[in-house]
Rosetta silent file (secondary structure, phi, psi, omega in degrees, C-alpha in Angstrom):
SEQUENCE: XXXXXXXXXXXXXXXXXXXXXXXXXXXXXXXXXXXXXXXXXXXXXXXXXXXXXXXXXXXXXXXXXXXXXXXXXXXXXXXXXXXXXXXXXXXXXXXXXXXXXXXXXXXXXXXXXXXXXXXXXXXXXXXXXXXXXXXXXXXXXXXXXXXXXXXXXXXXXXXXXXXXXXXXXXXXXXXXXXXXXXXXXXXXXXXXXXXXXXXXXXXXXXXXXXXXXXXXXXXXXXXXXXXXXXXXXXXXXXXXXXXXXXXXXXXXXXXXXXXXXXXXXXXXXXXXXXXXXXXXXXXXXXXXXXXXXXXXXXXXXXXXXXXXXXXXXXXXXXXXXXXXXX
SCORE:     score description
SCORE:     0.000 S_00000001
   1 L     0.000  139.975  178.567  -45.042    8.921   -5.866 S_00000001
   2 L   -65.072  158.688  178.322  -43.512   12.399   -6.038 S_00000001
   3 L   -60.365  142.604  179.241  -41.411   13.335   -9.030 S_00000001
   4 L   -59.914  149.482  178.780  -37.825   12.036   -8.706 S_00000001
   5 L   -62.419  -37.346  178.087  -35.253   14.491   -7.363 S_00000001
   6 L  -132.732  151.138  170.320  -33.153   13.851  -10.487 S_00000001
   7 L   -77.664  164.459  175.444  -33.855   12.370  -13.890 S_00000001
   8 H   -62.078  -36.627  177.188  -31.903    9.325  -14.982 S_00000001
   9 H   -61.686  -40.399  177.805  -30.120   11.573  -17.496 S_00000001
  10 H   -57.843  -44.695 -176.255  -29.068   13.883  -14.615 S_00000001
  11 H   -74.717  -35.751  177.505  -27.518   10.974  -12.749 S_00000001
  12 H   -67.746  -35.014  175.113  -25.866    9.405  -15.788 S_00000001
  13 H   -65.373  -41.816  176.533  -24.269   12.755  -16.590 S_00000001
  14 H   -62.901  -39.869 -179.847  -22.986   12.962  -13.014 S_00000001
  15 H   -63.252  -39.930  178.189  -21.648    9.415  -13.291 S_00000001
  16 H   -61.553  -41.749  179.994  -19.702   10.301  -16.443 S_00000001
  17 H   -65.826  -46.752 -179.988  -18.144   13.250  -14.644 S_00000001
  18 H   -63.174  -44.734 -175.498  -17.314   11.217  -11.529 S_00000001
  19 H   -70.957  -14.945  172.787  -15.973    8.258  -13.491 S_00000001
  20 L   -71.616  -18.577 -177.943  -13.591   10.519  -15.375 S_00000001
  21 L  -112.421  -18.428  179.696  -11.810   11.036  -12.019 S_00000001
  22 L  -155.846  147.774  177.373  -12.368    7.697  -10.282 S_00000001
  23 L   -74.224  159.815  170.665  -13.586    4.233  -11.307 S_00000001
  24 L   -56.790  148.477  175.044  -16.919    2.845  -10.103 S_00000001
  25 L   -88.890  154.352 -177.337  -16.600    1.102   -6.763 S_00000001
  26 L   -79.421  161.782  166.529  -17.438   -2.609   -6.496 S_00000001
  27 E  -129.690  125.561 -174.367  -20.385   -4.275   -4.839 S_00000001
  28 E  -126.130  144.594  171.076  -19.779   -7.790   -3.569 S_00000001
  29 E   -94.954  111.142 -174.101  -21.938  -10.442   -1.859 S_00000001
  30 L   -92.931  121.134 -174.175  -19.808  -11.724    1.015 S_00000001
  31 H   -66.095  -31.154  178.561  -20.698  -15.274    2.099 S_00000001
  32 H   -72.440  -26.773  172.195  -19.544  -14.854    5.704 S_00000001
  33 H   -71.052  -35.758  175.660  -21.832  -11.836    6.030 S_00000001
  34 H   -62.526  -41.842  177.368  -24.650  -14.019    4.727 S_00000001
  35 H   -60.810  -40.317 -175.790  -23.823  -16.574    7.433 S_00000001
  36 H   -73.974  -30.368 -172.659  -23.863  -13.885   10.112 S_00000001
  37 H  -109.300  -18.854 -173.944  -27.101  -12.207    9.029 S_00000001
  38 L    78.137    5.266  179.569  -29.183  -14.867    7.305 S_00000001
  39 L  -118.505  162.336  169.227  -29.540  -12.540    4.304 S_00000001
  40 E   -84.706  108.917 -169.141  -27.770  -12.243    0.955 S_00000001
  41 E  -104.713  118.054  175.658  -25.706   -9.178    1.730 S_00000001
  42 E  -101.689  120.197  179.128  -24.320   -6.930   -1.023 S_00000001
  43 E   -96.404  124.442  172.039  -21.724   -4.464    0.256 S_00000001
  44 E   -90.791  114.687 -167.751  -21.264   -1.251   -1.706 S_00000001
  45 E   -90.814   74.230  174.692  -17.577   -0.522   -1.181 S_00000001
  46 H   -75.597   -5.056  169.590  -17.332    3.260   -0.941 S_00000001
  47 H   -72.397   -3.920 -178.283  -14.233    2.637    1.175 S_00000001
  48 H  -103.832   16.681  175.136  -12.493    2.026   -2.182 S_00000001
  49 L   -80.913  170.276 -179.764  -12.643    5.600   -3.531 S_00000001
  50 L   -63.374  -16.561  174.580   -9.468    7.725   -3.834 S_00000001
  51 L  -108.717    3.248 -179.545  -10.276    9.352   -0.474 S_00000001
  52 L    78.343   14.051 -178.641  -11.572    6.195    1.182 S_00000001
  53 E  -160.480  161.385 -173.949  -15.136    7.475    1.361 S_00000001
  54 L   -68.404  -21.376 -170.918  -18.198    8.318   -0.735 S_00000001
  55 H   -62.102  -22.813  179.413  -18.013   12.090   -0.246 S_00000001
  56 H   -56.897  -37.152 -177.855  -15.527   12.533   -3.089 S_00000001
  57 H   -57.389  -48.093 -179.800  -18.318   11.927   -5.605 S_00000001
  58 H   -67.916  -33.965  176.785  -20.301   14.935   -4.427 S_00000001
  59 H   -62.940  -40.048 -179.243  -17.187   17.077   -4.248 S_00000001
  60 H   -63.947  -43.638 -179.800  -16.418   16.365   -7.896 S_00000001
  61 H   -73.632  -35.399 -179.364  -19.856   17.402   -9.112 S_00000001
  62 H   -66.943  -48.032 -177.962  -20.060   20.394   -6.756 S_00000001
  63 H   -67.259  -35.961  174.571  -16.661   21.836   -7.737 S_00000001
  64 H   -60.741  -45.598  178.050  -17.415   21.243  -11.420 S_00000001
  65 H   -61.296  -42.972 -178.206  -20.694   23.149  -10.996 S_00000001
  66 H   -65.456  -41.949 -179.963  -18.929   25.940   -9.072 S_00000001
  67 H   -64.043  -33.727  179.712  -16.200   26.314  -11.699 S_00000001
  68 H   -77.813  -36.898 -173.933  -18.835   26.605  -14.433 S_00000001
  69 H   -92.787  -25.174  177.708  -21.180   29.005  -12.607 S_00000001
  70 L  -135.187   71.628 -172.525  -18.574   31.112  -10.742 S_00000001
  71 L   -62.386  -18.921  178.619  -15.394   30.873  -12.830 S_00000001
  72 L   -93.465    8.285 -177.872  -13.688   33.632  -10.794 S_00000001
  73 L   -62.810  123.853 -178.389  -14.230   31.841   -7.499 S_00000001
  74 L   -78.239  -26.098 -177.409  -10.929   31.881   -5.544 S_00000001
  75 E   173.538  179.411 -176.026  -11.819   29.015   -3.258 S_00000001
  76 E  -122.624  160.556  172.374  -14.241   27.279   -0.940 S_00000001
  77 E  -136.822  139.805 -178.339  -14.752   27.006    2.777 S_00000001
  78 E  -156.433  172.448  176.343  -16.601   24.223    4.548 S_00000001
  79 E  -121.185  153.604 -174.014  -16.853   22.238    7.776 S_00000001
  80 L  -162.846  163.664  162.385  -16.422   18.508    8.184 S_00000001
  81 L   -98.107   -5.087  172.108  -15.565   15.580   10.439 S_00000001
  82 L   149.171  -52.461 -173.811  -13.214   14.437    7.678 S_00000001
  83 H   -71.560  -43.075  175.702  -14.583   12.645    4.621 S_00000001
  84 H   -59.877  -42.167 -178.970  -16.426   15.635    3.154 S_00000001
  85 H   -65.990  -38.969  178.001  -13.313   17.747    3.737 S_00000001
  86 H   -62.806  -45.313 -179.593  -10.996   15.276    2.012 S_00000001
  87 H   -63.303  -45.453 -179.763  -13.234   15.191   -1.053 S_00000001
  88 H   -64.444  -40.197  179.785  -13.620   18.969   -1.203 S_00000001
  89 H   -64.058  -46.759 -179.007   -9.893   19.551   -0.781 S_00000001
  90 H   -60.367  -48.135 -175.840   -8.991   17.084   -3.543 S_00000001
  91 H   -70.146  -40.301 -177.531  -11.561   18.462   -5.997 S_00000001
  92 H   -68.167  -44.709 -178.993  -10.979   22.139   -5.198 S_00000001
  93 H   -65.109  -34.447  176.749   -7.191   21.948   -5.445 S_00000001
  94 H   -64.752  -25.791  178.801   -7.468   20.118   -8.780 S_00000001
  95 L   -95.887   13.825  179.960   -9.544   23.092   -9.982 S_00000001
  96 L    60.829   35.492  172.982   -6.902   25.581   -8.712 S_00000001
  97 L  -110.149  150.591  171.519   -9.130   26.762   -5.869 S_00000001
  98 E   -76.117  157.175 -179.754   -8.146   27.107   -2.246 S_00000001
  99 E  -134.000   98.366  175.303   -9.912   24.824    0.253 S_00000001
 100 E   -88.906  120.721 -173.980  -10.398   26.193    3.770 S_00000001
 101 E  -121.932  124.315  176.783  -11.660   23.334    5.929 S_00000001
 102 E  -100.605  134.151  174.466  -12.976   23.696    9.488 S_00000001
 103 E  -129.622  155.594  177.702  -13.046   20.765   11.898 S_00000001
 104 L   -77.505  164.012  173.698  -14.048   20.631   15.568 S_00000001
 105 L   -59.155  144.347  179.044  -11.628   20.159   18.446 S_00000001
 106 L    77.202   11.774 -179.421  -10.751   16.528   19.016 S_00000001
 107 L   -67.170  162.996 -179.074  -11.365   15.582   15.394 S_00000001
 108 L   -52.415  122.999  179.972   -9.768   12.466   13.929 S_00000001
 109 H   -61.399  -42.421 -175.761   -5.995   12.963   13.813 S_00000001
 110 H   -75.843  -33.605  174.238   -5.636   10.794   10.711 S_00000001
 111 H   -68.545  -38.186  175.491   -8.519   12.425    8.831 S_00000001
 112 H   -58.445  -45.509 -179.400   -7.000   15.828    9.640 S_00000001
 113 H   -63.070  -40.078  179.577   -3.664   14.631    8.233 S_00000001
 114 H   -65.192  -41.449  179.025   -5.357   13.308    5.109 S_00000001
 115 H   -61.884  -43.068  177.196   -7.163   16.603    4.491 S_00000001
 116 H   -62.031  -39.751 -179.783   -3.893   18.518    4.745 S_00000001
 117 H   -64.596  -32.513  176.582   -2.280   16.039    2.379 S_00000001
 118 L   -80.570    0.367  173.565   -5.030   16.652   -0.169 S_00000001
 119 L   105.787   11.618 -178.239   -4.274   20.372    0.025 S_00000001
 120 L   -74.019  143.012  165.459   -6.684   21.675    2.662 S_00000001
 121 E   -89.510   94.701 -169.180   -6.015   24.817    4.695 S_00000001
 122 E   -88.025  133.003  176.822   -7.227   23.118    7.890 S_00000001
 123 E  -127.202  138.271  179.668   -8.616   25.120   10.823 S_00000001
 124 E  -105.526  126.616 -175.890   -9.761   23.730   14.164 S_00000001
 125 L  -154.538  129.693  169.377  -12.724   25.455   15.781 S_00000001
 126 L    84.060  167.574 -172.936  -15.424   24.651   18.303 S_00000001
 127 L   -85.838  -18.432 -178.199  -16.552   21.686   20.323 S_00000001
 128 L  -153.122  176.104 -175.736  -18.532   19.890   17.608 S_00000001
 129 H   -60.007  -43.530 -175.116  -19.334   19.780   13.892 S_00000001
 130 H   -64.033  -35.350  176.209  -22.285   22.162   14.076 S_00000001
 131 H   -70.215  -40.736  176.313  -20.203   24.858   15.798 S_00000001
 132 H   -62.306  -38.061  179.264  -17.422   24.441   13.228 S_00000001
 133 H   -63.063  -43.505  179.232  -20.012   24.733   10.460 S_00000001
 134 H   -60.496  -40.205  178.752  -21.298   28.031   11.856 S_00000001
 135 H   -67.143  -40.580  179.216  -17.742   29.421   11.904 S_00000001
 136 H   -59.417  -42.040 -179.576  -17.080   28.265    8.325 S_00000001
 137 H   -70.524  -33.644  177.097  -20.155   30.141    7.107 S_00000001
 138 H   -65.153  -45.021 -179.728  -19.162   33.265    9.050 S_00000001
 139 H   -62.739  -38.194 -179.638  -15.684   33.200    7.477 S_00000001
 140 H   -57.238  -41.793 -178.764  -17.167   32.758    4.005 S_00000001
 141 H   -67.685  -35.551 -174.602  -19.016   36.062    4.321 S_00000001
 142 H   -88.813  -22.268 -173.932  -15.990   37.992    5.521 S_00000001
 143 H  -114.266    4.348  173.850  -13.271   36.494    3.313 S_00000001
 144 L    74.113   21.770  176.038  -15.007   36.081   -0.042 S_00000001
 145 L   -95.695  153.076  179.776  -14.876   32.298   -0.151 S_00000001
 146 E   -86.132  121.002 -179.749  -17.780   30.201   -1.396 S_00000001
 147 E   -76.048  135.956  173.913  -19.304   28.184    1.430 S_00000001
 148 L  -100.889  110.204 -178.341  -19.952   24.505    0.719 S_00000001
 149 L   -72.609  164.901  177.093  -22.971   23.519    2.777 S_00000001
 150 L   -68.411  -16.948  179.559  -23.332   20.024    4.216 S_00000001
 151 L  -141.143  128.217 -179.178  -26.227   19.512    1.829 S_00000001
 152 L  -155.088  148.345 -176.410  -26.556   20.875   -1.723 S_00000001
 153 H   -55.586  -40.601 -178.513  -28.275   19.638   -4.853 S_00000001
 154 H   -72.192  -31.639  173.370  -24.929   19.202   -6.677 S_00000001
 155 H   -62.638  -47.331 -177.449  -23.442   17.288   -3.748 S_00000001
 156 H   -64.905  -38.472 -179.060  -26.396   14.917   -3.766 S_00000001
 157 H   -62.166  -38.208  177.789  -26.257   14.453   -7.547 S_00000001
 158 H   -72.395  -44.743 -179.566  -22.657   13.283   -7.288 S_00000001
 159 H   -60.968  -35.700 -178.573  -23.210   11.094   -4.234 S_00000001
 160 H   -59.511  -17.992 -177.624  -26.208    9.476   -5.955 S_00000001
 161 H   -67.127  -24.739  177.065  -23.821    7.899   -8.461 S_00000001
 162 H   -70.173  -36.701  178.199  -22.807    5.198   -5.958 S_00000001
 163 H   -71.940  -34.098  175.154  -26.456    4.167   -5.656 S_00000001
 164 H   -60.552  -44.466  176.947  -26.834    4.332   -9.435 S_00000001
 165 H   -60.586  -46.801 -176.436  -23.943    1.864   -9.735 S_00000001
 166 H   -64.648  -47.423 -175.793  -25.387   -0.412   -7.040 S_00000001
 167 H   -72.540  -28.760  175.719  -28.941   -0.435   -8.367 S_00000001
 168 H   -68.883  -39.149  179.715  -27.804   -0.893  -11.967 S_00000001
 169 H   -75.970  -35.786 -175.006  -25.754   -3.915  -10.924 S_00000001
 170 L  -136.109   76.524 -173.815  -28.359   -5.294   -8.476 S_00000001
 171 L   -74.058  -11.224 -174.702  -31.818   -3.876   -9.288 S_00000001
 172 L  -108.431   29.713  173.232  -33.780   -6.402   -7.210 S_00000001
 173 L   -66.859  135.735  178.938  -32.448   -5.624   -3.727 S_00000001
 174 L   -73.304  -46.106 -174.671  -35.252   -5.743   -1.178 S_00000001
 175 E  -144.106  144.389  172.451  -33.736   -3.223    1.267 S_00000001
 176 E  -125.987  130.194  177.845  -30.662   -0.998    1.405 S_00000001
 177 E   -97.375  129.136 -174.420  -29.291    0.333    4.688 S_00000001
 178 E  -132.299  131.197  176.663  -27.686    3.793    4.489 S_00000001
 179 E   -72.713  152.127  178.406  -26.042    5.848    7.257 S_00000001
 180 L  -122.749  118.515  166.818  -27.301    9.365    7.929 S_00000001
 181 L  -107.444  -94.077  174.051  -25.103   12.268    8.978 S_00000001
 182 L   -87.028  -16.608  168.370  -26.188   15.414    7.157 S_00000001
 183 L   114.037   -2.046 -176.479  -28.161   13.318    4.668 S_00000001
 184 H   -65.346  -36.070 -178.437  -26.524   13.478    1.240 S_00000001
 185 H   -64.460  -51.194 -178.836  -25.976    9.685    1.152 S_00000001
 186 H   -68.504  -35.726  178.228  -29.525    8.616    1.909 S_00000001
 187 H   -67.307  -38.270  175.403  -30.989   11.342   -0.296 S_00000001
 188 H   -65.164  -36.629  178.034  -28.759   10.258   -3.164 S_00000001
 189 H   -67.765  -42.358  175.919  -29.804    6.639   -2.664 S_00000001
 190 H   -62.568  -41.718 -178.912  -33.483    7.612   -2.684 S_00000001
 191 H   -62.887  -43.694 -179.642  -32.902    9.754   -5.777 S_00000001
 192 H   -67.772  -43.240  177.620  -31.238    6.924   -7.704 S_00000001
 193 H   -57.044  -46.845 -176.778  -33.898    4.417   -6.718 S_00000001
 194 H   -69.292  -37.744  178.676  -36.662    6.769   -7.839 S_00000001
 195 H   -64.395  -31.432  178.672  -34.932    7.735  -11.084 S_00000001
 196 H   -87.833   -6.153  178.382  -34.673    4.034  -11.946 S_00000001
 197 L    70.131   31.497 -178.808  -38.272    3.367  -10.931 S_00000001
 198 L   -91.046  166.258  179.847  -37.344    0.666   -8.407 S_00000001
 199 L  -110.212   12.882 -178.278  -39.269   -0.397   -5.314 S_00000001
 200 L   -56.224  135.058  176.455  -36.230   -0.991   -3.059 S_00000001
 201 E   -83.365  135.727  179.898  -36.828   -0.006    0.561 S_00000001
 202 E  -110.660  122.309  179.257  -34.330    2.477    1.965 S_00000001
 203 E  -112.228  121.895  177.108  -33.548    2.341    5.679 S_00000001
 204 E   -84.588  145.775 -177.328  -31.631    5.196    7.288 S_00000001
 205 E  -126.573  127.972  177.553  -29.231    4.453   10.149 S_00000001
 206 E  -125.873  166.625  173.497  -28.223    6.840   12.926 S_00000001
 207 E   -83.086  141.260  176.858  -26.325    6.558   16.199 S_00000001
 208 L   -66.371  -16.783  176.886  -28.433    6.306   19.326 S_00000001
 209 L   -93.264   -1.031  177.289  -26.058    8.948   20.746 S_00000001
 210 E  -145.860   68.810 -166.930  -26.714   11.304   17.801 S_00000001
 211 L  -109.954   33.943  179.660  -30.365   10.648   17.041 S_00000001
 212 H   -59.369  -32.925  179.825  -31.683   14.026   15.960 S_00000001
 213 H   -68.463  -43.903  179.136  -33.006   12.422   12.758 S_00000001
 214 H   -62.643  -44.451  177.852  -34.896    9.711   14.638 S_00000001
 215 H   -63.867  -38.901 -179.865  -36.406   12.285   16.991 S_00000001
 216 H   -66.914  -38.963  177.010  -37.296   14.534   14.089 S_00000001
 217 H   -62.993  -41.012 -179.764  -39.055   11.695   12.264 S_00000001
 218 H   -66.784  -33.696 -177.483  -41.098   10.941   15.394 S_00000001
 219 H   -90.316  -10.335 -173.281  -42.023   14.613   15.807 S_00000001
 220 L    55.568   33.636  178.262  -42.557   15.297   12.076 S_00000001
 221 L  -161.736  162.784 -177.298  -40.444   18.385   12.629 S_00000001
 222 L   -71.914  128.646  178.791  -36.771   19.241   13.079 S_00000001
 223 L  -124.510  124.754  178.003  -35.453   18.360   16.550 S_00000001
 224 L   -94.254  140.274  175.940  -31.989   19.405   17.707 S_00000001
 225 L  -102.019  151.849 -178.304  -30.094   17.332   20.258 S_00000001
 226 L   -71.202  -28.164 -178.764  -27.761   18.901   22.854 S_00000001
 227 L  -139.732  169.671  176.522  -24.882   16.522   22.120 S_00000001
 228 L  -149.276   66.311 -173.032  -23.715   13.988   19.564 S_00000001
 229 L   -93.341   93.318  175.505  -21.133   11.848   21.372 S_00000001
 230 L  -142.897  144.760  176.854  -20.361    8.831   19.210 S_00000001
 231 L   -73.694  -11.722  173.113  -17.084    7.464   17.865 S_00000001
 232 L   -80.704   80.322 -168.153  -18.912    7.121   14.519 S_00000001
 233 H   -63.265  -26.389  177.150  -17.964   10.677   13.661 S_00000001
 234 H   -67.205  -14.347  177.944  -19.755   10.647   10.299 S_00000001
 235 H  -102.298   -4.693 -168.600  -23.023   10.294   12.245 S_00000001
 236 L   -82.473   72.263 -179.301  -22.187   12.901   14.916 S_00000001
 237 L  -121.533  131.937  180.000  -24.659   15.606   13.925 S_00000001
 238 L   -91.118  -25.763 -170.637  -26.858   17.512   16.404 S_00000001
 239 L  -123.843  118.337  178.129  -29.043   19.412   13.949 S_00000001
 240 L   -63.590  148.698  174.851  -30.910   17.803   11.021 S_00000001
 241 L   -87.322  120.815 -171.301  -30.546   19.476    7.630 S_00000001
 242 H   -58.710  -43.910 -177.704  -34.014   20.671    6.648 S_00000001
 243 H   -64.005  -38.093  178.394  -33.646   20.057    2.894 S_00000001
 244 H   -70.677  -40.771  179.801  -32.416   16.537    3.462 S_00000001
 245 H   -58.213  -39.275  179.579  -35.091   15.805    6.060 S_00000001
 246 H   -60.776  -32.362 -177.768  -37.784   16.731    3.546 S_00000001
 247 H   -81.769  -51.500 -174.408  -36.437   14.076    1.171 S_00000001
 248 H   -78.559  -22.188  175.672  -35.716   11.129    3.456 S_00000001
 249 H   -67.216  -26.989  177.850  -38.762   11.667    5.671 S_00000001
 250 H   -92.940  -29.841 -170.559  -40.839   11.021    2.552 S_00000001
 251 H  -103.840  -12.939 -179.683  -38.603    8.510    0.777 S_00000001
 252 L   -90.036  148.468  176.838  -37.167    6.292    3.511 S_00000001
 253 L   -69.973  -44.264 -179.567  -38.928    3.188    4.783 S_00000001
 254 E  -168.440  170.881  175.008  -37.802    3.820    8.368 S_00000001
 255 E  -119.482  133.822 -179.190  -34.926    5.075   10.516 S_00000001
 256 E  -117.486  137.896  173.720  -32.978    2.703   12.781 S_00000001
 257 E  -106.836  143.159 -179.894  -30.666    3.719   15.631 S_00000001
 258 E  -127.723  150.343  179.976  -27.648    1.652   16.637 S_00000001
 259 L   -85.298  163.888  175.009  -25.399    1.823   19.676 S_00000001
 260 H   -61.750  -32.847  176.536  -21.659    2.370   19.649 S_00000001
 261 H   -64.430  -41.894  178.096  -21.318   -1.207   20.882 S_00000001
 262 H   -66.565  -38.630  178.248  -23.293   -2.493   17.872 S_00000001
 263 H   -64.204  -44.375  179.327  -21.183   -0.348   15.518 S_00000001
 264 H   -61.301  -41.064  178.417  -17.953   -1.696   17.026 S_00000001
 265 H   -63.076  -37.413  178.931  -19.245   -5.261   16.615 S_00000001
 266 H   -68.445  -36.558  174.789  -20.046   -4.516   12.959 S_00000001
 267 H   -60.412  -44.269  178.912  -16.510   -3.182   12.375 S_00000001
 268 H   -64.061  -41.097 -179.925  -15.139   -6.438   13.762 S_00000001
 269 H   -64.275  -43.428  177.253  -17.545   -8.452   11.612 S_00000001
 270 H   -56.759  -45.236 -175.790  -16.525   -6.553    8.461 S_00000001
 271 H   -70.151  -40.979  179.717  -12.874   -7.220    9.124 S_00000001
 272 H   -67.137  -39.500 -173.422  -13.374  -10.860   10.026 S_00000001
 273 H   -89.652  -25.478 -174.713  -15.748  -11.606    7.146 S_00000001
 274 H  -131.824  -12.404 -173.838  -14.297   -9.412    4.368 S_00000001
 275 L    56.065   35.020  168.915  -10.966   -8.042    5.627 S_00000001
 276 L  -105.567  143.369  176.108  -12.201   -4.538    4.836 S_00000001
 277 L   -90.544  126.982  176.717  -11.692   -1.674    7.278 S_00000001
 278 L  -116.436  133.594  169.296  -14.909    0.232    8.066 S_00000001
 279 L   -77.353  177.123 -174.990  -15.087    3.461   10.019 S_00000001
 280 H   -56.589  -50.553  179.909  -17.971    3.920   12.458 S_00000001
 281 H   -65.101  -33.130  179.328  -20.433    5.433   10.029 S_00000001
 282 H   -66.921  -30.226 -179.626  -19.389    2.880    7.408 S_00000001
 283 H   -89.608  -14.174 -175.947  -20.234   -0.010    9.735 S_00000001
 284 H   -57.572  -41.658  177.941  -23.527    1.447   11.002 S_00000001
 285 H   -59.879  -40.889  177.751  -25.622   -0.033    8.142 S_00000001
 286 H   -66.003  -36.814  176.334  -24.293   -3.518    8.871 S_00000001
 287 H   -60.929  -40.681  178.377  -25.006   -2.946   12.566 S_00000001
 288 H   -66.790  -39.732  176.778  -28.595   -2.088   11.681 S_00000001
 289 H   -63.489  -41.899  176.713  -28.924   -5.190    9.525 S_00000001
 290 H   -60.995  -38.734  177.208  -27.641   -7.328   12.387 S_00000001
 291 H   -63.628  -33.847 -176.563  -30.238   -5.700   14.625 S_00000001
 292 L  -108.207   24.071 -171.752  -32.979   -6.523   12.104 S_00000001
 293 H   -63.457  -31.026  176.361  -31.617   -9.845   10.880 S_00000001
 294 H   -64.101  -40.718  178.504  -34.805  -11.759   11.751 S_00000001
 295 H   -67.163  -32.744 -175.053  -36.812   -9.332    9.624 S_00000001
 296 H   -96.723    0.006 -176.732  -34.329   -9.538    6.750 S_00000001
 297 L   -54.057  128.708  178.837  -33.717  -13.308    6.819 S_00000001
 298 L    81.816   -4.054 -179.171  -33.679  -14.717    3.287 S_00000001
 299 L   -86.753  161.882  168.901  -33.813  -11.249    1.643 S_00000001
 300 E   -96.717  117.430 -168.649  -31.340   -9.699   -0.795 S_00000001
 301 E  -127.089  143.751  173.873  -30.037   -6.707    1.098 S_00000001
 302 E  -109.968  142.808  173.155  -27.568   -3.895    0.395 S_00000001
 303 E  -128.249  136.112 -178.166  -25.379   -2.137    2.958 S_00000001
 304 E   -94.879  108.579  173.739  -23.412    1.008    2.176 S_00000001
 305 E   -85.622   86.657 -165.177  -19.856    0.816    3.523 S_00000001
 306 L   -73.163  -18.411  178.841  -19.551    4.567    3.117 S_00000001
 307 E  -172.667  158.411 -179.953  -15.956    4.898    4.307 S_00000001
 308 L  -122.039   22.582 -171.082  -12.994    3.214    5.900 S_00000001
 309 L   -95.106   74.185  176.418  -11.230    6.192    7.489 S_00000001
 310 L  -107.488  138.926 -179.797  -10.953    5.202   11.134 S_00000001
 311 L   -61.722  145.899 -175.518   -7.935    6.214   13.209 S_00000001
 312 H   -57.165  -42.336 -177.680   -5.480    3.390   13.841 S_00000001
 313 H   -65.368  -40.338  177.097   -5.758    3.564   17.620 S_00000001
 314 H   -65.883  -41.149 -179.705   -9.545    3.336   17.524 S_00000001
 315 H   -63.693  -42.314  178.022   -9.423    0.465   15.059 S_00000001
 316 H   -62.410  -40.269  178.467   -6.989   -1.421   17.249 S_00000001
 317 H   -63.512  -42.894  179.110   -9.252   -0.819   20.256 S_00000001
 318 H   -64.149  -47.403  179.670  -12.277   -2.093   18.367 S_00000001
 319 H   -61.619  -26.659  176.644  -10.477   -5.210   17.109 S_00000001
 320 L   -81.281    3.163  177.642   -9.457   -5.854   20.698 S_00000001
 321 L    98.990    2.400 -176.325  -13.104   -5.951   21.709 S_00000001
 322 L   -94.264  178.855  176.670  -13.417   -2.387   22.944 S_00000001
 323 L  -129.938  113.546 -178.191  -15.571    0.627   22.104 S_00000001
 324 L   -59.980  144.671  176.890  -13.700    3.943   21.571 S_00000001
 325 L  -106.310  112.552 -176.994  -14.769    6.884   23.716 S_00000001
 326 L   -69.141    0.000    0.000  -14.836   10.123   21.698 S_00000001
């Protein structure tokens, strides 16, 4: 096995930093999920962070690193579909930095409102995340702001703390399902597993409508897709991140794709079985487990509920049996 991305000391230091700003999130085994899947299902509740999603952890470690290495930094600029931007805005404003956040046209109204509430200077640009990201990096060069990429070692070190919590509490999980957007979540989960020396299998989950990662795995090379039309906006990425791909292509057991219909069914199951709200990307791991429930029957399985930030209208549509059209 390759050397771990981080040492256990690296991750424990990150956890101390993160836990100074937010408590660890819980992991619970929900009996109605066990009934539905045939597995003992442990949910890691990243919907219970101060921003309702896991991305805050990486923002805290990244902004801490930035403040230490570039103390004169006036602010950051980044692109997001919402959860990354909320975390970066909260952490940057707490460090007295500006936070310029780019989102694509048609982005979640409620995530946009939350980012502004956390102090973001929100800008709308382009038809999708990847176009907004290109504009954010262009602005960084011209306006003297530090660009926050979708994938960075310090982001991953912070995000890995949720997996450190989960694996410390439940070290004998057979498989953990993790959603993949730009890849910090799955890479952090792989990093924590490896730092702890565990044998847990990590399964990445993508949308069948945004399956650049699945195609890239099949080709053993980066494959860009022309579109990424899914209501699971945290999965709506057209271009794999090369640094992340190098990690999960070696460290993941497999990649599973799920349909928007399966994701909507998983959102309904989460609410019915646990009364937790899951956004699309947050429900994708449970959707993948439902797809593979015969394979996982009788196993102890983890699913990462990475966020609960779904717009009210979409949530109402899903609970009514529908599938939102982005």
